[in-house]
SEMIDO-736217 format. One record per residue (C-alpha): residue number from 1; residue in one letter; chain; z, x, y. Coordinates in steps of 0.1 Angstrom, whole numbers, plus 2048, in hexadecimal, padded with zeros to 3 digits. Layout:
BEGIN
{site NUM; "A"; "A"; {Z; X; Y}} ...
//
This chain:
BEGIN
{site 1; "M"; "A"; {372; 49B; 52F}} {site 2; "I"; "A"; {373; 47C; 513}} {site 3; "K"; "A"; {35D; 461; 521}} {site 4; "A"; "A"; {363; 440; 510}} {site 5; "M"; "A"; {348; 422; 512}} {site 6; "S"; "A"; {360; 40F; 523}} {site 7; "Q"; "A"; {36C; 416; 546}} {site 8; "T"; "A"; {38D; 409; 540}} {site 9; "G"; "A"; {3AC; 421; 538}} {site 10; "L"; "A"; {3C7; 41F; 51E}} {site 11; "N"; "A"; {3E5; 438; 51D}} {site 12; "L"; "A"; {3F8; 436; 4FA}} {site 13; "F"; "A"; {40F; 44D; 4E8}} {site 14; "I"; "A"; {403; 450; 4C5}} {site 15; "P"; "A"; {417; 465; 4AD}} {site 16; "I"; "A"; {403; 483; 49D}} {site 17; "E"; "A"; {407; 472; 47B}} {site 18; "L"; "A"; {3F9; 452; 484}} {site 19; "L"; "A"; {3DA; 461; 496}} {site 20; "I"; "A"; {3D5; 47A; 479}} {site 21; "D"; "A"; {3D9; 459; 461}} {site 22; "S"; "A"; {3C0; 446; 476}} {site 23; "L"; "A"; {3A9; 463; 476}} {site 24; "N"; "A"; {3A9; 468; 450}} {site 25; "A"; "A"; {39F; 441; 450}} {site 26; "L"; "A"; {380; 445; 464}} {site 27; "S"; "A"; {35E; 444; 455}} {site 28; "L"; "A"; {349; 46A; 457}} {site 29; "S"; "A"; {334; 459; 474}} {site 30; "E"; "A"; {354; 453; 488}} {site 31; "K"; "A"; {362; 475; 482}} {site 32; "R"; "A"; {341; 485; 490}} {site 33; "Q"; "A"; {342; 470; 4AE}} {site 34; "I"; "A"; {369; 479; 4B8}} {site 35; "S"; "A"; {362; 49E; 4AB}} {site 36; "Q"; "A"; {345; 49C; 4C4}} {site 37; "L"; "A"; {359; 48E; 4DE}} {site 38; "L"; "A"; {378; 4A7; 4D8}} {site 39; "N"; "A"; {35D; 4C2; 4D9}} {site 40; "E"; "A"; {34E; 4BB; 4FD}} {site 41; "A"; "A"; {371; 4B5; 50A}} {site 42; "I"; "A"; {37A; 4D6; 4FA}} {site 43; "A"; "A"; {35D; 4E9; 50B}} {site 44; "D"; "A"; {363; 4D6; 52E}} {site 45; "A"; "A"; {38A; 4E2; 52B}} {site 46; "E"; "A"; {383; 507; 522}} {site 47; "E"; "A"; {368; 506; 53E}} {site 48; "E"; "A"; {37F; 4FA; 556}} {site 49; "N"; "A"; {39A; 513; 548}} {site 50; "W"; "A"; {383; 531; 54C}} {site 51; "R"; "A"; {379; 529; 571}} {site 52; "E"; "A"; {39C; 529; 576}} {site 53; "D"; "A"; {3A4; 548; 567}} {site 54; "E"; "A"; {3A7; 568; 57D}} {site 55; "E"; "A"; {39D; 580; 560}} {site 56; "T"; "A"; {37D; 56C; 559}} {site 57; "K"; "A"; {376; 567; 57F}} {site 58; "K"; "A"; {377; 590; 582}} {site 59; "E"; "A"; {363; 598; 563}} {site 60; "I"; "A"; {346; 57B; 570}} {site 61; "Q"; "A"; {345; 58E; 592}} {site 62; "L"; "A"; {344; 5B0; 580}} {site 63; "V"; "A"; {326; 5A3; 56F}} {site 64; "R"; "A"; {319; 594; 58B}} {site 65; "D"; "A"; {31B; 5B5; 59E}} {site 66; "E"; "A"; {30C; 5CC; 585}} {site 67; "Y"; "A"; {2EC; 5AF; 580}} {site 68; "A"; "A"; {2E9; 5B4; 5A9}} {site 69; "T"; "A"; {2EA; 5D8; 5AA}} {site 70; "G"; "A"; {2D1; 5DB; 58D}} {site 71; "N"; "A"; {2EC; 5ED; 577}} {site 72; "Y"; "A"; {2E7; 5D8; 554}} {site 73; "S"; "A"; {2D0; 5DE; 538}} {site 74; "K"; "A"; {2B2; 5CA; 532}} {site 75; "F"; "A"; {2AF; 5B6; 513}} {site 76; "S"; "A"; {28E; 5C8; 50B}} {site 77; "N"; "A"; {2A0; 5E9; 50C}} {site 78; "I"; "A"; {2BD; 5DE; 4F4}} {site 79; "K"; "A"; {2AA; 5E5; 4D6}} {site 80; "E"; "A"; {29F; 607; 4DD}} {site 81; "Q"; "A"; {2C3; 60F; 4E8}} {site 82; "L"; "A"; {2D0; 601; 4C6}} {site 83; "K"; "A"; {2B7; 615; 4B3}} {site 84; "Q"; "A"; {2BD; 637; 4C6}} {site 85; "G"; "A"; {2E7; 62F; 4C3}} {site 86; "S"; "A"; {2DE; 62C; 49A}} {site 87; "I"; "A"; {2CB; 64B; 49B}} {site 88; "K"; "A"; {2E6; 65D; 4AE}} {site 89; "R"; "A"; {303; 64F; 496}} {site 90; "A"; "A"; {2EE; 653; 475}} {site 91; "E"; "A"; {2FC; 675; 46A}} {site 92; "R"; "A"; {31D; 66A; 46E}} {site 93; "D"; "A"; {319; 648; 45D}} {site 94; "L"; "A"; {307; 65C; 440}} {site 95; "G"; "A"; {327; 675; 43F}} {site 96; "L"; "A"; {33E; 655; 43C}} {site 97; "V"; "A"; {329; 646; 422}} {site 98; "E"; "A"; {32A; 665; 40B}} {site 99; "E"; "A"; {34F; 669; 413}} {site 100; "W"; "A"; {356; 643; 407}} {site 101; "F"; "A"; {344; 648; 3E5}} {site 102; "N"; "A"; {354; 668; 3DF}} {site 103; "L"; "A"; {375; 655; 3E3}} {site 104; "E"; "A"; {36A; 63A; 3CC}} {site 105; "E"; "A"; {35E; 652; 3AF}} {site 106; "E"; "A"; {37C; 665; 3B3}} {site 107; "A"; "A"; {390; 640; 3AB}} {site 108; "C"; "A"; {37D; 63A; 38E}} 
//
């Protein structure tokens, strides 16, 4: 929600061209203030949107359920899992690189 210094409100229709011209006339500092206000308003709207989205609700519940049952990877284990995955795929990756270099040499 965009919050203003004043408690009074005003609803106006401003053509987009006039709004753009007005924004272009602002100083850098004023543009940053507007950017911050818009970013906050967008974040609030996105948060409200995902709270209402059924698919997102299902994903959040799934993660909560996995956490509750202990079915998740601890951060301390992730580095080791990544290392093991890299080792496991090293031979395949080396073969791909060799194939690419062969193709490059053939193209020259």
